[in-house]
N, C-alpha and C positions, 0 to 999 in steps of 0.2 A: 504493501498503499505503503504509496506515496502519500508527504504530505501535503493534510490541506490547508491549501492557504491557509493564513493570521494575519496577513492586511486588514484591515475593515475597509470597507466602500460598500454602501446605502446600496450600488446597483446588484452587486454579492448579494445582503442583508434578503434585501427586498422579488429580487431571485428565491431565495429557499424559502422567505420568513408567507406569500403571498400562497401559494401551490401551500403550504404547510397552515393558513388561519380554514382553505377551503374545507384543502382533506381530515381537520380535527370538525370542523363543521359539520359536514360528510358522515359524519365514522360517529358522533352524536344521534346526529337527524336521525343513521340506522331503526337505530332504537325506539325511539324515538318516534316516531313518524308513524309506527304502533298503537300513540296514546291521538297522535292528529287524522287516523285517518281511520279510528272508533269514536270521531267523536259526538257524530251525526245517529250516532246508539243512544246518545242522552247520556250523563256521566254517575251512572249507578256504571256503565264502562269505559268512560273515563276515568275509572277507584282502579275495577280489576284487574284494567292493563298497568295502571303506572305504578299501586302497590307487587308485583311480580318486578316492577323494571329497577325498584328499592333495590331487590335485591340482587336484580344486573348491575346497581350502578356501584352496591359494595362488591360483588367484584372484583368489577372494570377501576372500580379508580384500585386495590389493590393491586393489580391484572399494572395499574401505572406506575404505581411506586417499585413492583418490579422493571419496566420498563424506562422510569425516568432514572434507576442504578446501568441499567444498560448504557441509557445514554450520555450520563456521563461517568462516565473510562472507554467508553467508542470513540468518547468525544475524541478525550489526553489523548488514550492511544494514535487517532490516527492524524493530530496534531504533534507525537510521535515519528510518526509512518512505521510501526509495527501489527503488520495485519494481523497475522500466527495468535495476538492476545484480543487482537479485535475479534476473532472468528471463535476461541471458547469462549468468553465476555456472552456470545449466541447462542454457544450447547450447553452454557448456566443460565441463562435468563433459561431457555428452553425447559429448561431438570424442574427450574423452580413455578414456572407457569401451569404446564404439562400433570403439577403437584399440587395446584391453586382450583385448579379445572376442578379434579379427583374431589377434593375437603366439600363444595361449590354443590355434582352433580348431583355426589350421592343423598346428602340429606333432600332435593326440593324433588330429586329422582322417587322414593321412598314416602313420605310422609309433607306433598303441597299443605295439605290443607293443616295441619299445624304449624306451621310459618305462619301460613297469613294470617291463622290467627295469634296473632301478635302486635297485630297490625289491628286489626276488625275485628270484633264478632258481629254485623249482618254476615246473614248464614250466605246472602248471598252471595256476594262481591266474592266470599268466599267459594265458594263454586265452580264461579268465574272463572278468577281469581287463578286460580289449583290449575284447574283444566289448561290456561296460558300459562303457566311453567311450569306445570310439566312438558308439554311441547316443547321449547324454549328452552332450555338448562339441556337439553346438550347440544346447544349449537353452541354452548359458552368453550370446547375447551379446540375448538377452531377458529374460536376468539383469541384466542390466548394463543399459541399455535404464529396467525396472522402478526400478535400486535412484537410479534419477540422479530418477526422477520421484516416488519415498515419501522420498526426501530432501528436494522439493519441498511436498510434505503434509506433513512429522512439522513447519516451518516454516514454514505457514504452520497452524498446530495444529490437526489433521485429525485424531486421536488414533483417532479413531471410528472414520472409514474406513480407518487405516491396517492395522488391527486384525483389518479386514472381510473385506478384500484377503488376506491372510498365512492367516489360520484357512479363508478358502475352497478359497483352493490348496491344504497344507494334507490338506482334507478329500478334494477331490478328490487331492490324487498316493495320501493310501492305500485307500480303498475302488480305486485302480486296481490297485496293489498289488497290493489283495486275489485284487482277480480276474487278472490277470495271470504272479503271482510261482507259485498255486497252480490253476491253467487251474477260477476259478471260473464259474457260471453256462454250460456248456459251449466258452467257451473252455480252448483250448490248456493246458497252463503249461510260461510257458514260463523262471524261476527267473530265477535271474541278468538274463539278459536282460528280465526281464518289468515288475524292481526300473527297468533303465533305462526303457525306453520309455514306464514314470508316473509317473516325473522328468518328460520333454524334454512328450508331449501337459500336465504343469502346471505345465510356466512354460511355453509357451503365452498358459496359460484365464489365465492372472496376469495377463502383457503386457495382450493384449488387454481385459482386467477393465481395465489400469492406464488404458491411455491409452480407451477408451470412453468413461467418468467424467470425467474433469478439461476432454474437450474436448465430451464438453456441460456442465460446471462451469463454461469457461472460468475458473481457476481459477487456469490459467498453456498459455504457445501450445504448442500440436505441435504440427500443423507453419510454426507462422511464425520462417517462413527467419530474415527484417528483427528478428523482437525477441529469436530464441536468440543467433543467431551475425555483424548486426553492428554494426560498435562495439561488439565484444570487446574487440581489443586492452590498449585503458588497464588493461583488467581482468586482464589476460590474465596479465599480468606480472604482479602482483600472486597471482594464485588459484594459479603456480607455484610463487613461493617461498609460499607457504603450503603448501598437496597433495605441494610433491613430498619435504619430509619427512616425513611421516604416513608415502607409499604407500612411500619407501624405510623408513619404517618398518617396517612392512606381510609387504615380500618380507620383511628379515630375520628377523622375528619370523614369518613361513611357511615359509623357508627352515630359521628352528633347528626350528618339530617335525616337518617332512621330513626333518631328521639325527635327534633321535628317534623317529619313524619307520623309518629305518635299522639303528642301534641295534636296536631291537628288531625286528627280521627277522629282525637273523642270530641273533638268542636263539634263532630255530623258531617257528611259528607260530601254536602254544599262546599264548606269550609277544605276538607281534603280532593275536592274537587279543581277547587280557587290553586290551591295551595301547587299540585305538582303542575298543572301546568304554566304554571309564572316562572317557577321550576326550570320543567321545559326550557322553554325560553332563557335566561336567564341563562340555560347553563350554553342552546344556544349561541346565545351570545358572546359568551365570550370566550366556548371551544373556540372563535374563530379570531379572538382578540391572544386564544394559546398559542397560536401559533408560529404566530409571533416571536412570542416566551423561545419556545423548542430552540426556533432561528438563532438567538442569542444564546440560547443557552451552549447549544453545539462552536458558534462565531468560539465563545468566551473557555467552554471547552478546548477545542484548540489552539486561544494561545494560553494556558498555562499549560497544555502536554506542549507548548515551544516558548516553555520556559517566558512568556514576555509578561509579564504581572501589573505590570503600569501599563504595555499595552489595553488587559481586561480591563481595569479600573476604569481605564477611562472608556475607554465602551459601552461599557454598564451607568455607567454616568450619563453621560453621553440620553442611552434613552429612554431616565427614568427622568433627563429636563423636559424632555416629551409630553410621555403618557398622560399627564392633567390635562392636558389640551384633546389630545382622543379619542378621553373618558370625558371629557365636555360631547363632542360629538356621538356617544352611543348615546347617554344624554336626553340629547332632543331629537336621537334620535325616536328611544322609547320611550319618553313622554304622547309624546305625538303621536303614536300609532299604543296607547298608552285603555283606550274609549274602542280602536277599531278590532284588536282582541278577541274582544267577547263576543263579540259577534260570530262568528268563527264557530261554536260552539252552542251545545243546546243549555242551554245555561238559565235559571232566571235570577232577575233581573236586580234580587242577593249576590247572587252565586259575580252577575258578572260581576256587584260594586265590586263582593272584596278580589275580586281578579284584577281587574283595573285600580286597585289601592296600591292592590305589592306590588304590582309592575311598576311605578309612580313611584312607592321606594324602592326596587335595584335600578328607577331609571338613579335617582338620585346620590345614588349610594356608589354607580359604575365607576367615574375618577378615581376614586380611593382603591376599592373592588381592583383595578386593573394597573394601581403601584403597587397592588399589594402584591399581585401577577407575578412583575419588574421580576420584587424583589427579592419572593421566592426564588425562584424560577433562577436567579444569578446567584443567593449562594446553594444552592442543589448542583450550581455551573463548577464553582469554587469548592463543592463537597463540600461542607457543611452540611450536612444532611440531615443532619442528629439533630444539633443549633434547631435547624427548618422548625419538624414536629412539632421542639417541643415549644418554640414558637408559635403556631398549628394549630397547634391541637390544645394545648392553653386555652387562648382565647375563644376558639373558637368551646370551646367546655365550659372554661370561667367565666365566657361575657355574654357570648350570642346564647345556647344553647339550656343556658340560668335563666335569664330573659325571657326567653319563647313561655320556655315552664309558666315565669310568675304569670303575663301576662295571655297564658293563652286560659291555664290552668288551673290554678292558687284566684287571680282575679275576674275570674271570670271575663276582659276584655275580648274586644272583637278579632274577627281574626286577618286583618290587617293591623287592626296594635301587638300581636301579638309577631303580626310578620314581622314589625322593626324590633322591634328585638334580636333575633333573628342576622339584622348589618348592626346591631351599634357595638358591634367586638369590634370592629373597620377602624379606627381614629384611633381604642389606646394601644392595638398594632401594630399600622402604621408606621409610630409615633420611634419606640421600639426599635421598627426590624432595618426605619434610617442611621438610627442611630447606629444601629450594628458597622451597612452599610460603609459606611462614614470612616469605619475608629480601621478600614482595611485589614481587618481580623477574618473575615470571607474563607480569602484562600486558600484552597488544600491539592496537593501535586497526587494525587492518585498513582500516578508511570513512579512513580520515583517512591513508592511507597511498594506498588510488589514490584520491584528490582532488591531492592533492600532483601 
């Protein structure tokens, strides 16, 4: 592997960031399409899809932690020109990802109803949701393999290829959802079950596409056991040290999301449906932005791997100065959409009001949300994954979840007020992370640690 260029230019950055942003958007949309497509069936159907998708969110965010650890190390190995080590990190990532999928598949396949009763006691929601979860759960192993190879392609700066794969998978899912849910072209109308079947087929298509493409182009090992797994012990120690805090962070963060679902589920089906759609909007908007964060992580990782730490600090500062302006643009766009979005769903007037208020809160908080995303990404690229875990999880639980519970359950205030509690942690977390960035203590060279 030749060294990736470490000199920064906006043209090279946006050549990575724009396709990454669109690819993140497409990846988020693939499962979120189910929630949107069943919107015409009413709030019960939306919740029946959204609750199982929170199980997928837990899986996906832990998988993201595994992939983030891979990316931190592969980016720095790319900066130093070490191809063999990058391949072994891919192998380690596959082992952890497939193990994770097995852990999630077993309980959902054996007792899906029990899992759903954690979130709701509504018999109809449990029945519909269990059928959806039992079908879609078998796509998790495919998602795990796809995610690992997409990390490798991203670090090879094959942004357009990654985008093409994700776009084609989302298109397949959307078309199949339309056919299966509503019974088009002579097919029976399968409702919620049709949404699950569409996702399963789309994930299967996606992983086959990735493996055939990577193998045909000889971009990285697919079935080469020696390249992927032999002599990986020396890398395993550093990988675990880098990745375990990221996985812990994703786990705690996802559990905080699950705790919020618990709060809104206890506030009623309407509050839960509004919160789930608001979270879908938030996830789609922020996932596009996080493509830029991914590109910055690769860029800074390459610079650290090439032992250009001062350049890494300057590159990070360059983006932090511009992020609030980008955030305000997102704010304006979301505020203008706060009223039209509820009209896309079969909501009552009260449920539509809940959703509009939640989208307004997301919009106002967006500049801080995006800045925090960049700060966390910068620190991850510098190898300070444990520090990011303590900060993100500590503030999410200590302030966000606590206030959401107090407002929604203890004080029984409006779901919109409970949603304010969710974003209240952004301000103190921003102050704390900015102080750490200015101190320049976020840079860690994992390449040197592997060789030590």
